[in-house]
C-alpha positions as CSV (number, residue, x, y, z in Angstrom):
1,M,30.7,113.9,26.8
2,A,31.9,110.1,27.6
3,K,29.9,108.1,30.0
4,F,31.7,107.5,33.5
5,K,34.7,105.6,33.4
6,A,37.2,104.8,36.0
7,S,41.1,105.7,34.8
8,L,44.7,105.8,36.1
9,L,45.3,106.9,32.6
10,E,46.5,110.9,31.6
11,Q,46.5,111.6,27.4
12,N,46.2,108.0,27.5
13,C,49.3,106.9,29.0
14,S,49.5,105.6,32.4
15,T,49.9,108.0,35.9
16,L,52.0,105.7,37.0
17,Q,55.2,107.3,38.2
18,L,58.5,106.2,39.5
19,A,60.8,109.2,41.5
20,C,63.9,109.3,39.7
21,D,65.6,109.0,43.5
22,C,63.5,105.8,43.3
23,S,62.1,106.8,46.5
24,S,58.4,106.7,45.7
25,I,55.9,106.1,43.5
26,T,52.7,108.4,42.4
27,F,49.2,108.3,40.2
28,K,46.5,110.1,39.6
29,D,42.8,109.1,39.8
30,T,41.8,110.6,36.4
31,S,38.5,109.2,36.6
32,N,35.9,111.3,34.5
33,Y,33.5,112.4,37.7
34,Y,33.1,115.7,36.3
35,D,30.6,114.0,33.1
36,D,27.5,115.2,32.3
37,D,25.0,113.3,35.1
38,S,22.6,113.2,32.3
39,T,25.0,110.7,30.1
40,L,24.4,108.2,33.1
41,P,22.2,108.9,35.2
42,G,23.0,108.8,38.9
43,H,27.2,109.3,37.8
44,G,27.1,112.6,38.8
45,P,30.1,114.4,40.7
46,N,28.9,114.4,43.5
47,D,27.3,110.8,43.6
48,F,31.2,109.3,44.0
49,T,31.9,109.8,47.8
50,S,34.0,106.8,48.5
51,R,37.2,105.0,46.8
52,I,39.3,102.5,47.2
53,I,42.8,102.4,45.7
54,T,44.6,99.4,46.1
55,L,49.3,98.9,45.8
56,T,50.1,95.9,45.3
57,K,53.9,95.3,45.9
58,G,56.3,93.5,44.4
59,D,56.6,91.2,46.6
60,G,52.6,90.7,46.4
61,S,51.7,92.5,49.6
62,L,48.7,95.2,49.7
63,F,48.6,98.7,50.8
64,Y,45.4,100.5,50.4
65,F,44.6,104.3,49.6
66,I,40.7,104.5,51.4
67,T,38.2,107.0,51.9
68,A,37.2,107.3,55.6
69,D,33.6,105.8,55.2
70,V,35.8,102.7,53.9
71,R,37.8,102.1,57.2
72,T,34.3,102.8,59.2
73,N,32.3,100.2,57.0
74,N,35.1,98.0,57.7
75,P,37.2,98.1,61.3
76,T,38.7,94.8,61.4
77,E,40.1,94.8,58.1
78,Y,41.4,98.4,58.2
79,P,42.1,99.0,62.2
80,L,42.6,102.2,63.5
81,D,46.4,101.0,64.5
82,K,47.5,100.2,61.1
83,E,46.7,103.4,59.6
84,G,49.9,104.5,57.9
85,E,51.1,101.0,57.5
86,T,48.8,99.1,55.8
87,Y,46.7,101.9,54.3
88,K,46.1,105.9,54.3
89,I,43.3,107.7,54.6
90,I,42.6,109.7,51.3
91,P,39.4,112.5,51.0
92,P,36.7,112.0,48.3
93,H,37.5,113.4,44.6
94,A,35.9,116.6,45.3
95,T,38.1,117.7,48.0
96,S,41.5,116.1,47.1
97,N,43.7,117.1,44.1
98,N,43.5,113.2,43.0
99,K,47.0,112.3,43.2
100,F,48.4,110.2,45.4
101,T,52.2,109.0,46.6
102,Y,53.5,106.0,48.2
103,D,56.9,106.3,49.6
104,F,59.4,103.2,49.5
105,T,59.8,101.5,52.7
106,D,63.0,99.2,54.2
107,T,61.1,96.3,53.5
108,D,59.4,96.7,50.0
109,E,61.1,94.7,47.1
110,D,61.6,95.2,43.2
111,G,58.9,94.0,41.2
112,I,55.6,94.1,38.8
113,W,54.0,97.0,40.8
114,K,50.2,97.4,40.8
115,V,47.6,99.7,41.1
116,E,43.9,99.0,41.2
117,L,41.3,102.0,41.7
118,C,38.1,101.2,42.5
119,T,35.1,104.0,42.9
120,Y,31.4,103.5,42.8
121,P,28.4,105.8,43.1
122,N,26.2,106.5,45.8
123,W,22.6,104.7,45.4
124,R,20.1,107.3,44.8
125,N,16.4,107.4,45.6
126,D,15.7,109.5,42.5
127,V,17.2,108.0,39.8
128,Q,16.4,105.6,37.1
129,Y,18.6,102.2,37.2
130,T,18.5,100.9,33.9
131,A,19.6,97.2,34.0
132,I,20.9,97.4,30.4
133,L,23.7,99.8,31.4
134,K,25.2,97.7,34.1
135,P,24.8,100.2,37.2
136,I,26.9,99.5,40.3
137,V,26.3,101.6,43.5
138,L,27.2,101.8,46.8
139,K,24.9,101.6,50.3
140,N,25.9,101.4,53.6
141,G,29.2,99.9,53.0
142,V,27.9,97.6,50.3
143,L,27.9,97.6,46.5
144,Y,25.1,96.2,45.2
145,K,24.4,95.3,41.0
146,C,21.2,96.3,39.2
147,I,19.6,93.6,37.6
148,N,16.3,95.1,36.4
149,T,15.4,98.8,35.5
150,S,13.8,100.8,38.7
151,T,13.6,104.3,40.5
152,G,13.2,104.2,44.4
153,I,13.7,100.9,45.0
154,D,16.5,100.5,47.9
155,P,18.7,97.8,47.1
156,E,19.4,97.5,51.2
157,F,16.0,95.9,51.4
158,D,15.2,94.4,48.0
159,L,15.7,91.0,50.2
160,D,13.8,89.2,47.2
161,N,16.7,90.2,45.0
162,N,14.0,91.6,41.9
163,F,15.9,94.4,41.1
164,W,19.0,94.2,42.8
165,E,21.6,91.8,44.2
166,V,24.9,92.3,45.9
167,Y,28.1,92.6,44.2
168,E,31.4,91.1,44.9
169,K,34.1,92.2,42.9
170,T,36.0,89.7,40.8
171,S,39.5,89.6,39.9
172,T,38.5,91.3,36.1
173,C,39.4,94.5,37.3
174,S,38.4,95.7,33.5
175,D,35.1,94.0,33.8
176,T,33.2,97.7,34.8
177,R,33.5,100.6,34.5
178,Y,34.1,101.6,38.0
179,C,37.2,100.0,38.5
180,S,40.6,100.6,36.5
181,T,44.4,99.3,36.7
182,Q,47.8,100.0,35.8
183,R,51.3,98.3,36.5
184,V,54.6,99.4,36.6
185,L,57.9,98.1,36.6
186,V,60.6,98.6,39.4
187,L,64.0,97.9,39.2
188,C,65.7,100.4,41.0
189,I,65.5,99.4,45.0
190,S,67.7,96.3,44.8
191,I,68.4,95.1,41.3
192,E,69.8,98.2,39.6
193,D,72.5,97.7,41.8
194,C,72.6,94.4,41.6
195,Y,73.6,95.0,38.1
196,R,76.1,97.9,38.7
197,K,77.8,95.2,40.6
198,A,77.5,92.5,38.5
199,V,79.3,94.7,36.0
200,S,81.8,95.8,37.8
201,S,82.8,92.3,39.1
202,A,82.8,91.1,35.5
203,F,84.8,93.8,34.5
204,C,87.6,93.5,36.9
205,S,87.5,89.7,36.2
206,I,88.0,90.8,32.4
207,E,91.0,93.0,33.2
208,K,92.8,90.7,35.3
209,S,92.3,88.0,32.8
210,P,91.5,90.0,29.4
211,C,92.1,86.7,27.5
212,A,90.7,84.1,29.4
213,N,87.3,81.6,28.2
214,I,84.9,83.3,29.3
215,C,82.3,80.5,29.4
216,E,84.8,79.6,32.6
217,D,84.4,83.5,34.1
218,M,81.4,82.9,36.4
219,E,81.5,87.3,36.8
220,F,81.3,87.7,33.3
221,L,78.3,85.0,32.9
222,K,76.1,86.3,35.8
223,A,76.5,90.2,34.5
224,M,75.6,88.9,31.1
225,K,72.5,86.8,32.5
226,M,71.3,90.0,33.7
227,R,71.3,91.9,31.5
228,V,70.0,89.8,28.8
229,V,66.8,88.7,31.3
230,M,66.6,92.7,31.9
231,D,66.5,93.6,28.3
232,A,63.5,90.8,27.7
233,I,61.8,92.3,30.9
234,Q,61.7,95.5,29.2
235,F,60.6,94.0,25.7
236,S,57.9,92.4,27.8
237,V,56.8,95.1,29.9
238,C,56.8,97.3,25.9
239,G,54.0,94.5,25.3
240,F,51.8,94.9,28.2
241,N,52.6,90.8,28.8
242,W,52.8,90.9,32.5
243,S,52.4,87.5,33.6
244,E,55.7,86.8,31.2
245,A,57.7,89.9,32.5
246,Q,56.7,88.1,36.5
247,K,58.5,85.3,35.4
248,Q,61.6,87.2,34.2
249,M,61.5,89.4,37.3
250,D,61.7,86.7,39.1
251,I,64.6,85.2,37.5
252,L,66.4,88.7,38.1
253,K,65.9,88.3,41.6
254,K,67.5,84.9,41.4
255,L,70.4,85.8,39.6
256,C,71.1,88.9,42.2
257,C,71.5,85.8,44.8
258,C,73.6,84.1,43.4
259,N,77.7,83.9,44.3
């Protein structure tokens, strides 16, 4: 079996799905927690009890799905009175169906929505951690990266960093086996309705003056602009060109604000 890898894919396809009524986003943690421990020591199914799933919304704001230990270790970042508003407590993978849902709120916006899953194994004193395999472990809420092979060296007390160093997660999610990210395009909250209204207005304008110069028909031009940009953003998404898709999304939002 393959070595452990965090995943949000199912049969090589993203698990991020929009509800047909545009009420929510669902996704799955499909990481191979049940891998054979012998292929990567210290990465058996019982070693993973903590995880953080970060949902980046269309407007750039964040919502978190976290296990209870994450809140315990970070009470300031995840205050009790914000549960349900900025984060949700989820169970460890072993007691979960690993499927999650985020329900859209009245303040949510269309855009490029991103889900980032990060899940790390707990440090064990009976495992030989081999530096060449680049293992990262969790101990009392702190992540440590193995820099020299060792067995039984507690990273929390390796003060001289002979074997371990504190690991700060980078912005590049795919640089380790422990994180995975997927994106989904959301247009159904308001932009699709904006487009329908633009098309309706354009048709009414054409119906009133079918022989008029369309270059002077602002309603028609707005609808056509939106159609072109919506096609462009679909091409960008299909090509996984998310930076270009974000630019096109910003244009769509501006077009919806045009009179």
